[in-house]
A tleap script that builds the chain and sets N, CA, C and O, in Angstrom:
source leaprc.protein.ff14SB
mol = sequence {
  NMET ALA VAL ASP GLU PRO ASN PRO TRP LEU
  ASN VAL LYS GLU ALA LYS THR TRP VAL ARG
  CYS GLY GLU THR CYS ILE TYR GLN ALA ILE
  LYS HIE GLY GLU LEU LYS ALA VAL LYS VAL
  GLY LEU ALA TYR ARG ILE HIE THR GLU TRP
  LEU ASP ALA TRP MET LYS SER ARG ALA THR
  VAL VAL ASN PRO ASP ALA PRO GLY PRO ALA
  LEU ALA TYR TYR PRO ARG LYS LYS THR CGLY
}
set mol.1.N position { -7.548 -16.715 -26.733 }
set mol.1.CA position { -7.389 -15.286 -26.841 }
set mol.1.C position { -6.761 -14.981 -28.205 }
set mol.1.O position { -5.703 -15.512 -28.543 }
set mol.2.N position { -7.414 -14.137 -28.968 }
set mol.2.CA position { -6.893 -13.739 -30.263 }
set mol.2.C position { -5.707 -12.791 -30.081 }
set mol.2.O position { -5.545 -12.183 -29.023 }
set mol.3.N position { -4.900 -12.675 -31.096 }
set mol.3.CA position { -3.701 -11.838 -31.025 }
set mol.3.C position { -4.064 -10.377 -30.782 }
set mol.3.O position { -3.322 -9.669 -30.101 }
set mol.4.N position { -5.191 -9.909 -31.325 }
set mol.4.CA position { -5.582 -8.506 -31.205 }
set mol.4.C position { -6.173 -8.148 -29.843 }
set mol.4.O position { -6.278 -6.968 -29.508 }
set mol.5.N position { -6.559 -9.150 -29.058 }
set mol.5.CA position { -7.152 -8.884 -27.751 }
set mol.5.C position { -6.065 -8.490 -26.756 }
set mol.5.O position { -4.964 -9.039 -26.785 }
set mol.6.N position { -6.383 -7.518 -25.857 }
set mol.6.CA position { -5.389 -7.149 -24.847 }
set mol.6.C position { -5.148 -8.296 -23.864 }
set mol.6.O position { -6.068 -9.040 -23.524 }
set mol.7.N position { -3.925 -8.425 -23.423 }
set mol.7.CA position { -3.564 -9.480 -22.484 }
set mol.7.C position { -3.972 -9.053 -21.075 }
set mol.7.O position { -3.543 -7.997 -20.610 }
set mol.8.N position { -4.800 -9.862 -20.376 }
set mol.8.CA position { -5.212 -9.489 -19.024 }
set mol.8.C position { -4.134 -9.716 -17.968 }
set mol.8.O position { -4.309 -9.323 -16.815 }
set mol.9.N position { -3.014 -10.349 -18.349 }
set mol.9.CA position { -1.914 -10.608 -17.417 }
set mol.9.C position { -0.869 -9.512 -17.575 }
set mol.9.O position { -0.281 -9.343 -18.643 }
set mol.10.N position { -0.646 -8.770 -16.491 }
set mol.10.CA position { 0.256 -7.637 -16.524 }
set mol.10.C position { 1.499 -7.890 -15.682 }
set mol.10.O position { 1.444 -8.601 -14.679 }
set mol.11.N position { 2.618 -7.306 -16.094 }
set mol.11.CA position { 3.792 -7.317 -15.240 }
set mol.11.C position { 3.647 -6.153 -14.250 }
set mol.11.O position { 2.664 -5.415 -14.308 }
set mol.12.N position { 4.600 -5.989 -13.359 }
set mol.12.CA position { 4.465 -4.975 -12.308 }
set mol.12.C position { 4.423 -3.556 -12.888 }
set mol.12.O position { 3.662 -2.716 -12.409 }
set mol.13.N position { 5.233 -3.286 -13.914 }
set mol.13.CA position { 5.215 -1.954 -14.529 }
set mol.13.C position { 3.858 -1.652 -15.148 }
set mol.13.O position { 3.339 -0.544 -15.011 }
set mol.14.N position { 3.290 -2.633 -15.826 }
set mol.14.CA position { 1.968 -2.442 -16.429 }
set mol.14.C position { 0.898 -2.324 -15.351 }
set mol.14.O position { -0.041 -1.540 -15.488 }
set mol.15.N position { 1.039 -3.108 -14.271 }
set mol.15.CA position { 0.071 -3.071 -13.171 }
set mol.15.C position { 0.064 -1.714 -12.490 }
set mol.15.O position { -1.001 -1.204 -12.142 }
set mol.16.N position { 1.241 -1.119 -12.293 }
set mol.16.CA position { 1.296 0.191 -11.632 }
set mol.16.C position { 0.608 1.249 -12.478 }
set mol.16.O position { -0.004 2.173 -11.943 }
set mol.17.N position { 0.703 1.119 -13.798 }
set mol.17.CA position { 0.010 2.039 -14.689 }
set mol.17.C position { -1.495 1.801 -14.636 }
set mol.17.O position { -2.281 2.749 -14.660 }
set mol.18.N position { -1.891 0.537 -14.564 }
set mol.18.CA position { -3.311 0.169 -14.526 }
set mol.18.C position { -4.011 0.811 -13.326 }
set mol.18.O position { -5.119 1.332 -13.454 }
set mol.19.N position { -3.357 0.771 -12.160 }
set mol.19.CA position { -3.979 1.299 -10.935 }
set mol.19.C position { -3.430 2.659 -10.520 }
set mol.19.O position { -3.869 3.237 -9.526 }
set mol.20.N position { -2.467 3.164 -11.286 }
set mol.20.CA position { -1.895 4.497 -11.054 }
set mol.20.C position { -1.266 4.641 -9.669 }
set mol.20.O position { -1.622 5.525 -8.890 }
set mol.21.N position { -0.335 3.756 -9.392 }
set mol.21.CA position { 0.432 3.839 -8.148 }
set mol.21.C position { 1.873 3.460 -8.459 }
set mol.21.O position { 2.197 3.198 -9.618 }
set mol.22.N position { 2.727 3.424 -7.477 }
set mol.22.CA position { 4.121 3.080 -7.687 }
set mol.22.C position { 4.362 1.581 -7.646 }
set mol.22.O position { 3.542 0.816 -7.139 }
set mol.23.N position { 5.508 1.178 -8.192 }
set mol.23.CA position { 5.871 -0.236 -8.180 }
set mol.23.C position { 6.017 -0.751 -6.757 }
set mol.23.O position { 5.649 -1.891 -6.473 }
set mol.24.N position { 6.550 0.071 -5.858 }
set mol.24.CA position { 6.721 -0.347 -4.466 }
set mol.24.C position { 5.381 -0.705 -3.849 }
set mol.24.O position { 5.285 -1.668 -3.089 }
set mol.25.N position { 4.354 0.053 -4.165 }
set mol.25.CA position { 3.006 -0.218 -3.649 }
set mol.25.C position { 2.530 -1.601 -4.106 }
set mol.25.O position { 1.952 -2.355 -3.324 }
set mol.26.N position { 2.778 -1.924 -5.370 }
set mol.26.CA position { 2.384 -3.235 -5.915 }
set mol.26.C position { 3.166 -4.348 -5.213 }
set mol.26.O position { 2.578 -5.335 -4.769 }
set mol.27.N position { 4.485 -4.191 -5.112 }
set mol.27.CA position { 5.306 -5.225 -4.464 }
set mol.27.C position { 4.917 -5.423 -2.998 }
set mol.27.O position { 4.868 -6.558 -2.523 }
set mol.28.N position { 4.642 -4.349 -2.285 }
set mol.28.CA position { 4.248 -4.451 -0.879 }
set mol.28.C position { 2.904 -5.171 -0.738 }
set mol.28.O position { 2.729 -5.995 0.160 }
set mol.29.N position { 1.966 -4.861 -1.621 }
set mol.29.CA position { 0.652 -5.515 -1.572 }
set mol.29.C position { 0.787 -7.019 -1.817 }
set mol.29.O position { 0.098 -7.817 -1.181 }
set mol.30.N position { 1.662 -7.399 -2.724 }
set mol.30.CA position { 1.906 -8.825 -2.976 }
set mol.30.C position { 2.554 -9.458 -1.754 }
set mol.30.O position { 2.136 -10.525 -1.304 }
set mol.31.N position { 3.573 -8.801 -1.218 }
set mol.31.CA position { 4.308 -9.315 -0.059 }
set mol.31.C position { 3.396 -9.535 1.145 }
set mol.31.O position { 3.543 -10.524 1.864 }
set mol.32.N position { 2.456 -8.616 1.368 }
set mol.32.CA position { 1.561 -8.688 2.527 }
set mol.32.C position { 0.295 -9.509 2.267 }
set mol.32.O position { -0.594 -9.563 3.117 }
set mol.33.N position { 0.212 -10.142 1.105 }
set mol.33.CA position { -0.923 -10.998 0.795 }
set mol.33.C position { -2.205 -10.238 0.484 }
set mol.33.O position { -3.292 -10.812 0.550 }
set mol.34.N position { -2.097 -8.975 0.153 }
set mol.34.CA position { -3.277 -8.171 -0.189 }
set mol.34.C position { -3.630 -8.266 -1.666 }
set mol.34.O position { -4.782 -8.055 -2.046 }
set mol.35.N position { -2.641 -8.583 -2.502 }
set mol.35.CA position { -2.824 -8.645 -3.950 }
set mol.35.C position { -2.328 -9.988 -4.465 }
set mol.35.O position { -1.193 -10.384 -4.201 }
set mol.36.N position { -3.189 -10.688 -5.204 }
set mol.36.CA position { -2.794 -11.964 -5.799 }
set mol.36.C position { -1.812 -11.711 -6.934 }
set mol.36.O position { -1.913 -10.713 -7.648 }
set mol.37.N position { -0.868 -12.618 -7.092 }
set mol.37.CA position { 0.091 -12.553 -8.187 }
set mol.37.C position { 0.615 -13.955 -8.471 }
set mol.37.O position { 0.609 -14.825 -7.600 }
set mol.38.N position { 1.059 -14.154 -9.688 }
set mol.38.CA position { 1.676 -15.408 -10.100 }
set mol.38.C position { 3.137 -15.110 -10.392 }
set mol.38.O position { 3.449 -14.159 -11.108 }
set mol.39.N position { 4.022 -15.910 -9.845 }
set mol.39.CA position { 5.444 -15.707 -10.100 }
set mol.39.C position { 5.857 -16.581 -11.272 }
set mol.39.O position { 5.671 -17.798 -11.255 }
set mol.40.N position { 6.422 -15.941 -12.291 }
set mol.40.CA position { 6.910 -16.633 -13.479 }
set mol.40.C position { 8.402 -16.342 -13.566 }
set mol.40.O position { 8.809 -15.249 -13.960 }
set mol.41.N position { 9.201 -17.317 -13.198 }
set mol.41.CA position { 10.639 -17.079 -13.111 }
set mol.41.C position { 10.905 -16.096 -11.982 }
set mol.41.O position { 10.561 -16.363 -10.831 }
set mol.42.N position { 11.513 -14.964 -12.304 }
set mol.42.CA position { 11.785 -13.940 -11.307 }
set mol.42.C position { 10.748 -12.817 -11.336 }
set mol.42.O position { 10.800 -11.899 -10.518 }
set mol.43.N position { 9.818 -12.890 -12.270 }
set mol.43.CA position { 8.845 -11.807 -12.458 }
set mol.43.C position { 7.453 -12.203 -11.960 }
set mol.43.O position { 7.113 -13.383 -11.879 }
set mol.44.N position { 6.675 -11.200 -11.638 }
set mol.44.CA position { 5.285 -11.416 -11.252 }
set mol.44.C position { 4.365 -11.100 -12.423 }
set mol.44.O position { 4.666 -10.240 -13.250 }
set mol.45.N position { 3.251 -11.801 -12.481 }
set mol.45.CA position { 2.162 -11.498 -13.411 }
set mol.45.C position { 0.901 -11.349 -12.574 }
set mol.45.O position { 0.614 -12.162 -11.696 }
set mol.46.N position { 0.162 -10.298 -12.868 }
set mol.46.CA position { -1.035 -9.975 -12.089 }
set mol.46.C position { -2.194 -9.811 -13.054 }
set mol.46.O position { -2.102 -9.055 -14.021 }
set mol.47.N position { -3.277 -10.514 -12.796 }
set mol.47.CA position { -4.456 -10.432 -13.652 }
set mol.47.C position { -5.180 -9.119 -13.389 }
set mol.47.O position { -5.248 -8.663 -12.247 }
set mol.48.N position { -5.717 -8.515 -14.431 }
set mol.48.CA position { -6.403 -7.231 -14.284 }
set mol.48.C position { -7.597 -7.320 -13.335 }
set mol.48.O position { -7.896 -6.353 -12.635 }
set mol.49.N position { -8.283 -8.463 -13.299 }
set mol.49.CA position { -9.412 -8.628 -12.365 }
set mol.49.C position { -8.930 -8.577 -10.922 }
set mol.49.O position { -9.624 -8.045 -10.055 }
set mol.50.N position { -7.744 -9.127 -10.657 }
set mol.50.CA position { -7.179 -9.100 -9.303 }
set mol.50.C position { -6.822 -7.674 -8.903 }
set mol.50.O position { -7.021 -7.273 -7.756 }
set mol.51.N position { -6.292 -6.911 -9.859 }
set mol.51.CA position { -5.961 -5.509 -9.579 }
set mol.51.C position { -7.217 -4.702 -9.264 }
set mol.51.O position { -7.229 -3.897 -8.332 }
set mol.52.N position { -8.267 -4.922 -10.041 }
set mol.52.CA position { -9.527 -4.210 -9.799 }
set mol.52.C position { -10.109 -4.571 -8.436 }
set mol.52.O position { -10.582 -3.699 -7.707 }
set mol.53.N position { -10.073 -5.865 -8.093 }
set mol.53.CA position { -10.593 -6.302 -6.793 }
set mol.53.C position { -9.769 -5.704 -5.652 }
set mol.53.O position { -10.325 -5.302 -4.629 }
set mol.54.N position { -8.452 -5.645 -5.823 }
set mol.54.CA position { -7.573 -5.061 -4.809 }
set mol.54.C position { -7.878 -3.589 -4.615 }
set mol.54.O position { -7.943 -3.113 -3.482 }
set mol.55.N position { -8.062 -2.876 -5.690 }
set mol.55.CA position { -8.383 -1.448 -5.589 }
set mol.55.C position { -9.724 -1.239 -4.884 }
set mol.55.O position { -9.852 -0.342 -4.051 }
set mol.56.N position { -10.707 -2.050 -5.208 }
set mol.56.CA position { -12.015 -1.939 -4.548 }
set mol.56.C position { -11.889 -2.250 -3.063 }
set mol.56.O position { -12.590 -1.657 -2.243 }
set mol.57.N position { -11.001 -3.178 -2.712 }
set mol.57.CA position { -10.839 -3.540 -1.304 }
set mol.57.C position { -10.203 -2.402 -0.506 }
set mol.57.O position { -10.360 -2.336 0.713 }
set mol.58.N position { -9.499 -1.522 -1.177 }
set mol.58.CA position { -8.839 -0.392 -0.516 }
set mol.58.C position { -9.734 0.842 -0.442 }
set mol.58.O position { -9.362 1.847 0.163 }
set mol.59.N position { -10.895 0.765 -1.048 }
set mol.59.CA position { -11.774 1.933 -1.141 }
set mol.59.C position { -12.345 2.320 0.222 }
set mol.59.O position { -12.700 1.469 1.037 }
set mol.60.N position { -12.419 3.608 0.435 }
set mol.60.CA position { -13.079 4.169 1.604 }
set mol.60.C position { -14.281 4.948 1.089 }
set mol.60.O position { -14.128 5.891 0.312 }
set mol.61.N position { -15.453 4.563 1.511 }
set mol.61.CA position { -16.657 5.235 1.046 }
set mol.61.C position { -16.816 6.518 1.838 }
set mol.61.O position { -17.099 6.490 3.036 }
set mol.62.N position { -16.632 7.644 1.161 }
set mol.62.CA position { -16.706 8.944 1.807 }
set mol.62.C position { -18.148 9.417 1.884 }
set mol.62.O position { -18.567 9.981 2.895 }
set mol.63.N position { -18.905 9.193 0.827 }
set mol.63.CA position { -20.294 9.633 0.785 }
set mol.63.C position { -21.154 8.496 0.254 }
set mol.63.O position { -21.379 8.409 -0.953 }
set mol.64.N position { -21.640 7.625 1.131 }
set mol.64.CA position { -22.397 6.457 0.676 }
set mol.64.C position { -23.732 6.816 0.023 }
set mol.64.O position { -24.321 5.976 -0.657 }
set mol.65.N position { -24.218 8.030 0.212 }
set mol.65.CA position { -25.485 8.426 -0.387 }
set mol.65.C position { -25.321 9.031 -1.780 }
set mol.65.O position { -26.313 9.389 -2.415 }
set mol.66.N position { -24.095 9.150 -2.260 }
set mol.66.CA position { -23.855 9.702 -3.585 }
set mol.66.C position { -24.405 8.746 -4.646 }
set mol.66.O position { -24.420 7.533 -4.439 }
set mol.67.N position { -24.855 9.288 -5.780 }
set mol.67.CA position { -25.386 8.414 -6.833 }
set mol.67.C position { -24.292 7.519 -7.400 }
set mol.67.O position { -23.117 7.887 -7.423 }
set mol.68.N position { -24.687 6.367 -7.846 }
set mol.68.CA position { -23.746 5.413 -8.445 }
set mol.68.C position { -24.035 4.027 -7.901 }
set mol.68.O position { -24.665 3.880 -6.853 }
set mol.69.N position { -23.573 3.012 -8.616 }
set mol.69.CA position { -23.838 1.646 -8.176 }
set mol.69.C position { -23.094 1.318 -6.893 }
set mol.69.O position { -21.988 1.805 -6.658 }
set mol.70.N position { -23.708 0.498 -6.078 }
set mol.70.CA position { -23.062 0.040 -4.843 }
set mol.70.C position { -22.004 -0.995 -5.201 }
set mol.70.O position { -22.226 -1.839 -6.069 }
set mol.71.N position { -20.871 -0.933 -4.543 }
set mol.71.CA position { -19.794 -1.891 -4.750 }
set mol.71.C position { -19.596 -2.698 -3.481 }
set mol.71.O position { -19.832 -2.213 -2.374 }
set mol.72.N position { -19.167 -3.917 -3.656 }
set mol.72.CA position { -18.885 -4.747 -2.490 }
set mol.72.C position { -17.719 -4.132 -1.732 }
set mol.72.O position { -16.779 -3.620 -2.339 }
set mol.73.N position { -17.779 -4.182 -0.429 }
set mol.73.CA position { -16.711 -3.635 0.410 }
set mol.73.C position { -15.972 -4.774 1.066 }
set mol.73.O position { -16.575 -5.636 1.705 }
set mol.74.N position { -14.663 -4.775 0.906 }
set mol.74.CA position { -13.813 -5.769 1.522 }
set mol.74.C position { -12.850 -5.048 2.445 }
set mol.74.O position { -11.936 -4.381 1.959 }
set mol.75.N position { -13.013 -5.152 3.747 }
set mol.75.CA position { -12.130 -4.421 4.659 }
set mol.75.C position { -10.684 -4.837 4.514 }
set mol.75.O position { -10.386 -5.997 4.231 }
set mol.76.N position { -9.780 -3.881 4.712 }
set mol.76.CA position { -8.357 -4.148 4.618 }
set mol.76.C position { -7.905 -5.023 5.786 }
set mol.76.O position { -8.451 -4.952 6.886 }
set mol.77.N position { -6.905 -5.840 5.521 }
set mol.77.CA position { -6.320 -6.662 6.571 }
set mol.77.C position { -5.507 -5.765 7.480 }
set mol.77.O position { -4.792 -4.879 7.010 }
set mol.78.N position { -5.612 -5.990 8.770 }
set mol.78.CA position { -4.808 -5.231 9.724 }
set mol.78.C position { -3.457 -5.885 9.842 }
set mol.78.O position { -3.356 -7.100 10.010 }
set mol.79.N position { -2.412 -5.077 9.754 }
set mol.79.CA position { -1.062 -5.600 9.881 }
set mol.79.C position { -0.477 -5.163 11.216 }
set mol.79.O position { -0.908 -4.166 11.795 }
set mol.80.N position { 0.468 -5.885 11.680 }
set mol.80.CA position { 1.128 -5.448 12.898 }
set mol.80.C position { 1.124 -6.404 13.987 }
set mol.80.O position { 1.661 -6.121 15.058 }
savepdb mol mol.pdb
quit
């Protein structure tokens, strides 16, 4: 990876900005095994591809006949 290329490994603050949610949401997803993360010391690092896959897994298709490419659907894990 060249110095000018963006780093695909994000910390939790960067990850929350990437997916536009709160830090608590990111930590809970990691805790419940919904989002992959690597622990480096006391901090987490999350790959942007993992964040995108997690967001797609949370998607609810409201109008499946709307134009646009079909995305793979990964049902959410049931907790409880």
